[in-house]
N, C-alpha and C positions, 0 to 999 in steps of 0.2 A: 637168968640171962646167960648165954654162952660166953665163956671166957676167951678173950683174944690172946694170941701169942704171936711173936714175930720170928720171921726167918729171913736170912739174907741169901739171895740166890739170883739165878738167871732163868728166864723163860726159854725152854728148849723148843716148844711148839705150842700152837694155839689152833683150836678148831671151833667152828660154830656148834652151839648146842641149843636146841629149842629155837624159839623165835628171836630172842635178843641176847642170850647168854653166850659165854665162851667156856670151853674146857681147856685148861692149860696144863702143861707139864713144866715143873720148876725143878732145877737142880739146886739144892740148898746146902748151906754149910752145916746146918743143924740136924737135918733129917734125911739127908740123901735126896734121891729123886722122888718127888711127890706129884700127884695130880690134884688139881683144885678147880672149882667152878667160880667163875666171875659173873655174878648175876647182873643182867642189864648192860654188860660191857659193850655190846654192839649198838646200843642206842646212841644217837647223836647227843653230845653233851654229857655223856656218862663220865664220871671221874676215873673210870677204869678203862676207858676206850683206848687211850694211847699207851697205858702202862701194862697192858696184857698182850703185847705182841712179842714175837721172837726177838731175841737179843737184849731185851730189857733187863737190866741188872740193878738191883737195889734191895730195899726192905719191903717185905710183904707181911701185912697183918692178916692172920687167918683165924678162923674158928673151925673146930672139928665137929662134924656131924657123926651120925652113927656109921656111915659107910664112906664118907668123903670129906675133904676140906673145902672151905669156901673162902674167897678173898674178900675182906672187908675194906682194906685200904692198901695203897701201894705208894712208896716213895722211891722214885727211880733216880739213881745217880749217874747212870750211863745208858743212853738209848742206842749207842753205836750208829748214829745217824749216817755216818759216811758210807756204811754198807748198804743203806737203803737207796743211795744215790749212785751206786756202782754195781751194775748187774753181775759182772764177773766176781767182784768182791763179795757180793751177796751170796753167790753160788758157793764160793769157798766157805763163807760163814755158815750157811745152812748145812753144808757138809759136816763141819765141825760140830754143829748142834746135833745132827743125826748120829754121829759117832758117839757123842756123850750119852745120848738117849739109849743107844745100844749097850754101852758099857756099864752104866750106873744103875743102882738099885735103891729101893726105899729102905730106910733105916740103916744103910751102910754109911761108913765114914767116907764121904766123898769130897772132903775139903780140898785135897790136892787136885782132884779132877776139876772141881769148880775153879780153882786157882789157875790151872792149866788152860781151861777154856777162856777165862777172862784175859789172861796174858796173851793168848793166841789171837784173840779178836783185836786186841790193842796192836799187836804186831802186824796184823792184816791191814790196819788203818795207817801204818807207817809207810810212807812213800819210798823210803830207802831200802826196804826189804823186798826181795823177790817172793811173790806169793807161793811159788812152788817150794821154796826153801821152808817157808812157814808151814806149809802142809806136811812136808816130810818130817820136820822136827816134831810137829804135833802128833803124827801117826806113831812115830817111834816112842816118844815119851808116854803117850797114852797106853801103849802096849806095856811099857815098863811099869807104869803106875798100877796097872791091872795085874801085875805079877806074872806076865806071860812072855817077857822078853827072853828069847832063847840063846842070845849071843850070835855072833857072826859065824857063818859056816866056814869051817876050816878048809873046805875044798875050794872056796872062792878066794881069789887073789885081788884084794882091794888095795888101793893106794894107802900109804901110811897116813896121809891127811884124812882120808875117809874113815879109817879105823879110829883115829883120834877123835874125829868129830862125833861119831856114833857113841863112843865112850863118854864124851862130854855131855851129849844129850841125855844119856841114860842116867848119869851120876850127878849132874849139876842140879841145884835147886831151880824150881820153875821160874822164879823171878829173874834168873840170869840166862835163861834159854835163848832169848832172841837178841843176842848181843854180838853176833858175828855174821859174816858173809863167807861164801866159799867160791872156789873156781867152778867153771862150767863142768869140768871133768868130775870133780867131787860131787857136784849137784846131781849129775847123771847116775853116779854110783849110789847116792842116797835114795834116788828114785827107785833104782833096782831093789835095794834093800827094803824100803818101805812097802813097795808093791808086793814083794814076796811074802813079807810078814802079814800084810792085809789078806792076801789070798789064802794063807795057811791058817790064820787064827780067827778070821771073821767070816761067818757063814751066811752072809747076806750081801746084797748090793745096795748102794745108797743112791736114791733118785737124784739128789742134788749133784752128786759127783758125775753121774751119767749126763745130766744136762750141761754141766760145766765142760765136759770133754766133747760134747756135741757142738757147743758154741765155739770152743777154742781147744782143739786137739793138743796144742802145745802146752796147755795148762797142766797136763798130766805128767 
């Protein structure tokens, strides 16, 4: 009998496989990003039907086959249901999932990336925070955690508050990231900085971001 093991993580994406199964990608604390199959997950009444959708965070019990993992059980502690009821919020959330799928790798230590993703989605559900600010914080911090943060260009003259804010984002623990708001002028400079980093360091476009900006150009 195959031995089960547990991982804690979040589902980044899910896609149909065969007639009733799903293939999911999970960002885990223990093994980095992994792909797994959920057999029968698309059948009505399946115990894996609700727990193998994007945004699901919790504990997954897996067994390892010769070439892939399979999910046996899932215990979800947060479904992030608010994002399923808010189209714009869902677009932001899917964008964050896409970015994490881009950055992370199997068997890498991705604990901080998982923590960043979880705290970012929680911030996205917080009515007191501007979604644009959440996005720029996420983009800058993800770049820093990936070891690619280049520092601010000396040729650009940013407000002192903006320079301080970027330094805070880069250097503060993930748990304390989403604890502030900024003025509109600082927000616009953060947008400029985050956009320039994304164009320089990420070699692909993200479908969810394109949809978000089509629906609400001001979201960018």
